[in-house]
ZAMARGU-4260 file (C-alpha; in steps of 0.2 Angstrom, whole numbers, plus 5000, padded with zeros to 4 digits):
<rodrens>
0) 5134/5167/5448 | 5154/5164/5444 | 5160/5144/5446 | 5165/5143/5464 | 5182/5139/5468
5) 5188/5127/5482 | 5193/5134/5500 | 5205/5124/5512 | 5201/5136/5525 | 5183/5137/5522
10) 5183/5118/5520 | 5192/5115/5538 | 5177/5130/5546 | 5162/5121/5539 | 5168/5104/5544
15) 5171/5110/5563 | 5155/5117/5561 | 5147/5100/5552 | 5156/5090/5569 | 5152/5103/5582
20) 5132/5099/5574 | 5131/5081/5576 | 5142/5082/5592 | 5130/5092/5600 | 5115/5087/5592
25) 5108/5105/5588 | 5103/5113/5572 | 5111/5129/5572 | 5122/5144/5565 | 5128/5150/5582
30) 5140/5138/5594 | 5139/5142/5612 | 5155/5145/5620 | 5160/5129/5631 | 5151/5117/5621
35) 5160/5102/5614 | 5167/5106/5599 | 5165/5124/5599 | 5177/5134/5586 | 5168/5151/5586
40) 5151/5161/5588 | 5148/5163/5571 | 5151/5158/5552 | 5165/5174/5551 | 5173/5169/5569
45) 5176/5151/5565 | 5180/5155/5547 | 5193/5166/5556 | 5200/5152/5567 | 5204/5141/5553
50) 5215/5156/5542 | 5199/5165/5533 | 5203/5185/5533 | 5188/5188/5523 | 5173/5193/5532
55) 5152/5190/5527 | 5156/5172/5526 | 5139/5166/5522 | 5136/5146/5527 | 5121/5135/5526
60) 5117/5118/5532 | 5107/5102/5528 | 5104/5088/5540 | 5099/5071/5539 | 5100/5065/5522
65) 5109/5048/5516 | 5121/5056/5503 | 5130/5074/5499 | 5118/5076/5484 | 5103/5072/5494
70) 5108/5087/5506 | 5114/5098/5494 | 5095/5096/5485 | 5087/5100/5501 | 5098/5116/5501
75) 5094/5121/5484 | 5074/5117/5487 | 5074/5129/5503 | 5072/5145/5492 | 5082/5157/5506
80) 5097/5145/5505 | 5096/5142/5487 | 5097/5161/5486 | 5112/5162/5498 | 5122/5148/5488
85) 5118/5156/5472 | 5125/5173/5476 | 5135/5184/5466 | 5145/5189/5476 | 5154/5175/5482
90) 5167/5164/5472 | 5175/5151/5484 | 5167/5138/5496 | 5168/5127/5507 | 5161/5111/5514
95) 5160/5099/5528 | 5154/5084/5527 | 5149/5071/5540 | 5137/5055/5536 | 5133/5043/5549
100) 5123/5028/5549 | 5103/5033/5553 | 5096/5032/5568 | 5078/5028/5574 | 5078/5041/5588
105) 5076/5057/5579 | 5094/5063/5582 | 5105/5069/5570 | 5116/5057/5558 | 5121/5066/5545
110) 5126/5086/5542 | 5131/5097/5529 | 5139/5114/5533 | 5144/5126/5518 | 5153/5139/5519
115) 5157/5154/5506 | 5167/5170/5504 | 5174/5181/5493 | 5193/5178/5487 | 5199/5194/5481
120) 5196/5203/5499 | 5203/5187/5506 | 5219/5186/5496 | 5221/5204/5500 | 5217/5202/5518
125) 5229/5188/5521 | 5244/5198/5512 | 5240/5211/5529 | 5227/5225/5519 | 5229/5239/5512
130) 5240/5254/5517 | 5225/5266/5517 | 5229/5285/5521 | 5210/5291/5519 | 5194/5288/5512
135) 5180/5273/5515 | 5187/5256/5520 | 5180/5241/5525 | 5189/5230/5539 | 5195/5211/5535
140) 5187/5198/5547 | 5204/5200/5559 | 5197/5216/5563 | 5211/5226/5560 | 5218/5224/5545
145) 5210/5235/5532 | 5201/5237/5511 | 5198/5252/5503 | 5181/5253/5498 | 5186/5257/5478
150) 5195/5240/5479 | 5181/5233/5484 | 5170/5238/5472 | 5182/5234/5459 | 5184/5216/5463
155) 5164/5215/5463 | 5163/5223/5445 | 5174/5209/5439 | 5166/5196/5447 | 5148/5200/5443
160) 5155/5201/5426 | 5159/5181/5426 | 5138/5178/5429 | 5122/5179/5419 | 5111/5194/5421
165) 5098/5182/5429 | 5100/5167/5436 | 5085/5155/5439 | 5083/5139/5447 | 5078/5126/5444
170) 5092/5128/5431 | 5085/5125/5412 | 5088/5106/5409 | 5090/5101/5424 | 5081/5089/5436
175) 5076/5092/5452 | 5066/5085/5468 | 5047/5089/5467 | 5042/5096/5481 | 5047/5110/5495
180) 5044/5106/5513 | 5050/5115/5528 | 5065/5131/5530 | 5070/5141/5542 | 5067/5154/5541
185) 5048/5148/5535 | 5043/5155/5519 | 5028/5148/5518 | 5021/5147/5535 | 5003/5143/5531
190) 5009/5125/5523 | 5019/5112/5527 | 5022/5104/5509 | 5021/5114/5490 | 5028/5109/5473
195) 5048/5115/5471 | 5048/5135/5469 | 5052/5142/5456 | 5066/5158/5457 | 5074/5173/5448
200) 5089/5183/5454 | 5094/5197/5446 | 5112/5199/5445 | 5115/5215/5454 | 5128/5221/5441
205) 5111/5224/5431 | 5100/5231/5444 | 5098/5248/5438 | 5095/5243/5420 | 5084/5226/5424
210) 5068/5228/5432 | 5058/5211/5434 | 5039/5211/5429 | 5036/5202/5444 | 5015/5198/5440
215) 5022/5191/5425 | 5027/5173/5431 | 5021/5158/5425 | 5024/5139/5425 | 5017/5125/5416
220) 5016/5106/5414 | 5021/5101/5398 | 5013/5085/5397 | 4994/5094/5401 | 5000/5110/5395
225) 4990/5116/5407 | 4997/5132/5420 | 5000/5127/5438 | 4993/5135/5452 | 5004/5147/5465
230) 5000/5148/5481 | 5012/5160/5484 | 5025/5172/5475 | 5037/5182/5484 | 5050/5194/5481
235) 5063/5207/5487 | 5050/5221/5487 | 5038/5213/5500 | 5036/5211/5518 | 5043/5191/5522
240) 5032/5180/5530 | 5045/5175/5542 | 5053/5193/5553 | 5068/5180/5552 | 5070/5183/5535
245) 5068/5202/5534 | 5086/5204/5524 | 5080/5198/5510 | 5066/5213/5509 | 5080/5225/5501
250) 5081/5234/5484 | 5102/5230/5484 | 5094/5211/5479 | 5081/5209/5464 | 5073/5191/5465
255) 5057/5182/5465 | 5050/5166/5469 | 5036/5158/5466 | 5029/5140/5475 | 5015/5129/5466
260) 5000/5126/5478 | 5005/5107/5478 | 5019/5095/5473 | 5025/5095/5459 | 5022/5077/5448
265) 5035/5065/5447 | 5047/5063/5431 | 5039/5079/5421 | 5044/5093/5412 | 5038/5109/5417
270) 5042/5126/5406 | 5045/5143/5418 | 5043/5160/5410 | 5046/5179/5417 | 5046/5195/5408
275) 5058/5209/5411 | 5065/5225/5404 | 5083/5228/5400 | 5088/5244/5399 | 5067/5246/5394
280) 5066/5235/5383 | 5055/5221/5384 | 5061/5205/5386 | 5057/5186/5391 | 5066/5173/5400
285) 5057/5153/5395 | 5066/5139/5400 | 5060/5121/5403 | 5067/5108/5420 | 5061/5092/5425
290) 5056/5081/5441 | 5067/5068/5446 | 5061/5051/5440 | 5057/5036/5452 | 5064/5019/5447
295) 5047/5012/5442 | 5030/5017/5437 | 5021/5024/5455 | 5005/5019/5461 | 4996/5035/5464
300) 4984/5031/5480 | 4973/5044/5480 | 4956/5035/5487 | 4955/5028/5504 | 4954/5013/5498
305) 4965/5005/5483 | 4963/4986/5480 | 4978/4980/5469 | 4979/4962/5459 | 5000/4961/5455
310) 5002/4943/5455 | 5020/4940/5456 | 5027/4957/5460 | 5037/4960/5475 | 5042/4979/5475
315) 5031/4994/5472 | 5035/5011/5472 | 5022/5021/5483 | 5017/5040/5481 | 5001/5046/5491
320) 4998/5064/5485 | 4996/5076/5503 | 4977/5078/5506 | 4982/5096/5510 | 4996/5108/5510
325) 4997/5107/5528 | 5002/5088/5528 | 5020/5084/5529 | 5022/5069/5537 | 5019/5051/5536
330) 5013/5034/5546 | 5016/5019/5538 | 5009/5001/5545 | 5009/4985/5533 | 5002/4968/5539
335) 5006/4953/5527 | 5001/4935/5527 | 5011/4922/5517 | 5016/4903/5519 | 5032/4909/5525
340) 5034/4923/5540 | 5035/4939/5524 | 5048/4950/5525 | 5045/4969/5523 | 5059/4982/5519
345) 5051/4999/5518 | 5059/5015/5511 | 5057/5032/5511 | 5061/5044/5496 | 5052/5057/5502
350) 5037/5060/5516 | 5024/5056/5501 | 5034/5042/5491 | 5040/5026/5498 | 5046/5010/5490
355) 5040/4995/5498 | 5050/4978/5496 | 5041/4961/5501 | 5046/4941/5502 | 5035/4929/5507
360) 5021/4939/5506 | 5002/4932/5496 | 4991/4945/5502 | 4996/4963/5512 | 4986/4980/5518
365) 4997/4995/5520 | 4990/5009/5528 | 4996/5027/5526 | 4991/5037/5537 | 4997/5057/5535
370) 4998/5069/5548 | 4998/5087/5547 | 5011/5097/5558 | 5001/5116/5558 | 4984/5121/5569
375) 4969/5117/5559 | 4978/5101/5550 | 4968/5086/5545 | 4971/5067/5545 | 4972/5058/5529
380) 4971/5039/5528 | 4972/5029/5514 | 4974/5008/5514 | 4980/4999/5500 | 4976/4980/5497
385) 4987/4970/5489 | 4984/4953/5481 | 5001/4944/5478
</rodrens>
């Protein structure tokens, strides 16, 4: 995809929607007329109010993370949102970002909205469109000005030529979160957690020249040399698991996304590979990426009871692998004793990884309880006994 250019108009529409979400404590792309902060029913309407004239504005939303990078990472881990942001036919972007103090009552406290559009189309619409005597045309966002289909096609050819023939994520050499949790629409309704999905998208300019071999995809853990099992592979030719994602089943956008059965490991390099043909010639795209490293080596808690002697240590990173793919939520309870009242601080890195800092404690028992959110899910309890 081409590098996004900033758009003041799209910044304004995205910011207005972010404020609407936080004001109304709601996660939605549709705004309700008369509600506080209402600026337009949908992304196109809100963009028009902000002064953007092109139709087809794409919108993505992420909430309740502590930084802009975490909010973006959340979108890029969610495969449908990821592919929307990696759109070959969009080249300008607006961002609305607000981060407040975290809440404890489950309400929304931070939100990121992205609005992306097509600059060449918008620029002509902003000038009043084209004079069209005959032929096929598109309306601008104002539903009055028009742009010829021929002009639109020429601009798309130019834009798509700025991109690679196949775009993959995680990117080559990149570092990403090891886990995927939830997304709406839901690409993995049978599970609440899996490994970060790996995707490949074909540039529409090469749609007639490239054919992905969708059964050839492999993912390898480079630390062990073993193949990573996949719980599911989706692509544009199959019925999507969630009817809300029906538009992703289409011949006009060729893509594949593979979901590892389990979370990927922290601080690990993986090799991905997929075969495809380009004008009938077989080729293979292979690349490597890594997962984020933790602040210190984690204590991996897999047994029901784990005893640890760690004299003089006050901070630990605990990673509790999910007991099954339905276990996405975690309850953490700590009891500690010491010569003075122990002070305990828990920071969640993700729903299965925690930094625990203790001062004044000589002994502690930490209970991790995984509670699944899907029918048939089990409860998994693990206790770590610390001698400090």
